[in-house]
C-alpha positions in Angstrom: -98.0 -41.8 -111.3 -100.4 -44.5 -113.1 -103.2 -43.8 -114.7 -106.7 -43.4 -112.3 -108.3 -46.2 -114.6 -105.2 -48.6 -114.2 -105.1 -47.7 -110.3 -108.8 -49.0 -109.9 -107.9 -51.9 -111.8 -105.2 -52.8 -109.7 -107.6 -52.0 -106.5 -110.4 -54.2 -108.0 -108.3 -57.0 -108.9 -106.7 -56.5 -105.8 -110.5 -57.0 -103.4 -110.6 -59.8 -105.9 -108.1 -62.0 -104.7 -108.3 -60.4 -101.1 -112.3 -61.8 -101.2 -111.7 -64.9 -103.5 -108.5 -66.6 -101.5 -110.1 -65.0 -97.8 -113.1 -65.2 -97.4 -113.3 -68.5 -99.8 -110.8 -69.8 -97.0 -113.9 -69.0 -94.4 -116.3 -71.2 -96.8 -113.8 -73.8 -97.0 -113.8 -73.8 -93.4 -117.7 -74.9 -93.0 -117.2 -77.1 -95.9 -114.4 -79.3 -94.3 -116.7 -79.1 -90.6 -119.8 -80.3 -92.5 -118.1 -83.1 -94.4 -118.6 -81.9 -97.6 -114.8 -82.2 -98.7 -112.4 -85.2 -97.3 -111.2 -85.2 -94.1 -107.3 -85.4 -92.9 -105.9 -84.7 -88.8 -104.0 -82.0 -90.7 -107.6 -80.0 -91.4 -107.3 -76.6 -89.9 -109.9 -77.1 -86.7 -109.6 -80.9 -87.3 -113.7 -80.3 -87.0 -114.2 -78.2 -84.6 -115.5 -75.1 -86.3 -114.7 -71.9 -85.0 -112.0 -73.0 -82.7 -108.7 -71.4 -82.9 -106.9 -72.8 -85.6 -109.7 -72.2 -87.4 -109.6 -69.0 -87.3 -105.6 -68.8 -87.3 -106.0 -70.3 -90.8 -108.5 -68.0 -91.9 -106.8 -64.8 -91.1 -103.3 -66.6 -91.8 -104.7 -66.7 -96.0 -106.0 -63.1 -95.7 -102.8 -61.7 -94.1 -100.7 -63.6 -96.7 -103.4 -62.2 -99.5 -102.9 -59.3 -98.5 -99.5 -59.0 -98.5 -99.3 -60.2 -101.9 -101.0 -57.6 -103.2 -99.1 -54.8 -101.4 -96.2 -55.5 -102.7 -97.2 -56.8 -106.4 -99.9 -53.7 -106.7 -98.8 -51.3 -104.3 -96.5 -49.1 -106.5 -99.5 -48.6 -108.5 -102.5 -48.2 -107.0 -101.3 -47.8 -103.2 -103.2 -51.6 -102.2 -106.4 -49.9 -100.2 -108.0 -52.6 -101.1 -110.8 -51.4 -98.6 -113.1 -48.8 -98.3 -112.1 -47.9 -95.1 -108.5 -47.2 -95.9 -109.8 -44.8 -98.6 -111.9 -42.8 -97.4 -109.6 -42.9 -93.8 -106.9 -41.4 -96.4 -109.1 -38.9 -97.7 -110.7 -37.7 -94.4 -106.9 -36.9 -93.9 -106.7 -35.0 -97.4 -104.1 -37.5 -98.9 -106.7 -39.2 -101.5 -108.6 -36.7 -103.7 -112.4 -36.7 -103.6 -112.7 -38.1 -107.6 -110.4 -41.0 -107.2 -111.8 -42.0 -103.5 -115.3 -42.5 -105.4 -113.1 -44.3 -108.1 -111.4 -46.5 -106.2 -114.4 -47.5 -103.7 -116.3 -48.8 -106.8 -113.6 -50.1 -108.1 -113.1 -52.5 -104.6 -117.3 -53.5 -104.5 -117.0 -54.2 -107.7 -113.3 -56.4 -107.1 -115.2 -57.6 -104.5 -118.2 -59.0 -105.8 -116.2 -60.6 -108.7 -113.6 -62.8 -106.5 -116.9 -64.1 -104.5 -118.5 -65.2 -108.2 -114.7 -66.8 -108.7 -115.2 -69.1 -105.7 -118.2 -69.5 -106.5 -117.4 -70.9 -110.1 -114.8 -72.3 -108.6 -115.9 -74.6 -105.9 -119.7 -75.1 -107.1 -123.5 -74.8 -105.0 -121.9 -76.2 -101.6 -119.3 -72.8 -101.4 -123.4 -71.1 -101.1 -125.9 -73.2 -99.5 -122.8 -74.5 -96.8 -119.9 -71.9 -97.0 -122.2 -68.9 -97.2 -119.4 -67.9 -99.1 -117.5 -66.8 -96.3 -119.6 -64.0 -95.4 -119.5 -61.9 -92.4 -121.8 -62.2 -89.6 -122.4 -61.3 -85.7 -122.1 -65.0 -83.7 -124.5 -66.1 -81.8 -125.2 -63.6 -78.4 -123.5 -61.3 -79.7 -125.5 -57.8 -79.7 -125.4 -55.3 -83.0 -124.0 -52.4 -81.1 -121.2 -55.2 -80.1 -120.4 -56.4 -84.1 -119.7 -52.7 -84.7 -117.0 -52.1 -82.0 -115.5 -55.1 -82.4 -115.1 -53.9 -85.8 -114.3 -50.6 -85.2 -111.2 -52.0 -82.9 -109.7 -54.4 -85.2 -110.2 -51.8 -87.6 -108.1 -49.5 -85.7 -105.4 -51.7 -85.5 -105.4 -52.2 -89.1 -105.5 -48.7 -89.6 -102.5 -47.9 -87.1 -99.9 -50.5 -88.9 -100.8 -48.7 -92.5 -100.3 -45.2 -91.4 -97.3 -46.4 -89.7 -95.6 -48.8 -92.2 -96.8 -47.6 -95.7 -98.2 -43.8 -95.3 -95.6 -42.3 -93.0 -92.8 -41.2 -95.1 -90.5 -41.4 -92.6 -91.3 -45.4 -92.0 -88.8 -48.5 -93.2 -89.3 -49.3 -96.4 -89.8 -53.1 -98.1 -92.0 -54.0 -94.6 -95.9 -52.6 -95.5 -96.9 -55.9 -96.7 -96.1 -58.0 -94.3 -97.1 -55.9 -91.2 -100.3 -55.0 -92.5 -100.6 -58.7 -93.7 -99.6 -59.9 -90.4 -102.2 -57.2 -88.7 -105.2 -58.6 -90.2 -104.0 -61.8 -89.5 -104.0 -61.0 -86.0 -107.7 -59.3 -85.8 -108.6 -62.2 -87.5 -107.5 -64.5 -85.2 -108.7 -62.5 -81.9 -112.0 -61.4 -83.0 -113.1 -63.8 -86.5 -115.5 -65.8 -83.5 -117.2 -62.3 -82.4 -118.5 -60.4 -85.9 -116.6 -62.5 -88.3 -113.8 -60.2 -88.4 -114.6 -58.0 -91.9 -112.5 -55.0 -91.3 -113.0 -53.9 -94.8 -116.6 -53.4 -96.2 -116.0 -54.4 -99.6 -115.0 -58.3 -98.1 -118.7 -58.5 -96.3 -120.2 -56.9 -99.6 -118.8 -59.4 -102.3 -120.5 -62.9 -100.4 -123.0 -60.7 -99.5 -123.9 -59.7 -103.2 -123.1 -63.1 -104.7 -125.3 -65.2 -101.4 -128.3 -63.1 -102.2 -128.0 -63.3 -106.2 -127.3 -66.9 -106.0 -129.7 -68.0 -103.9 -128.0 -68.3 -100.2 -128.8 -66.6 -97.3 -130.1 -62.7 -97.6 -127.6 -61.1 -94.7 -128.0 -57.4 -95.8 -129.7 -56.6 -91.9 -126.2 -56.4 -91.1 -124.7 -55.1 -93.5 -124.5 -51.5 -91.6 -122.0 -53.6 -89.3 -119.1 -54.2 -91.6 -119.2 -50.1 -92.5 -119.9 -48.2 -89.3 -117.7 -50.3 -87.8 -114.7 -50.7 -90.3 -114.7 -46.7 -91.3 -115.0 -45.6 -87.2 -112.3 -47.8 -86.8 -110.1 -46.6 -89.9 -111.0 -42.8 -89.8 -110.1 -42.7 -85.3 -107.1 -44.4 -86.4 -105.3 -42.5 -88.9 -106.4 -38.8 -87.2 -104.9 -40.3 -84.1 -101.8 -41.1 -85.8 -101.7 -37.8 -87.0 -102.2 -36.2 -83.9 -99.5 -38.1 -82.0 -97.0 -37.9 -84.4 -97.7 -33.9 -84.8 -94.3 -32.1 -84.6 
């Protein structure tokens, strides 16, 4: 097994890639809709911000990056790249507490670095127009509704993780594909409700960089993206153990 240092580095890098490309795709979508970037008939949503095409493109970007990280770094760290996943594996006694703390710290650092790198790549419009792809409930969606949808979507994601990556009886080689596709589906179907974070680190990175770089202060929404994903992941992990018990 790789050292905890190397595993933590893998988690940080994996989460940075997730935020750079996934949250970055959300920011670019906003910038296209605003007319910041050249538009063509092939642009996602064709100028209709929030259209299903927009969310599918964003979700597919997340899904592909997650699959890449799982296949490239999964053998090093397990490719949690999500504090909710790490907490669920710890709670079901599959992961040591000390390692879990190190992983979560690494994931949060990686998320912040990924968001910063996206800003350095794109410039200030990424903050002022794209919000660095930060998640927030959409108009008309209450706090409780946002927590609920995040919990439900993360429940599905964690079920996919349990069934394809954690369960020792799972067929080999499918985890990255199935987990990536589950994220794509959840973002496409729930993105226009609360942003479809499913991951506290994915929200933390853009929130921190938006705040530090003079963008929006969205910290009041952050509990949504802790409570919802963690609750959903815990429920899925315990549910899976219950129904597969022999």
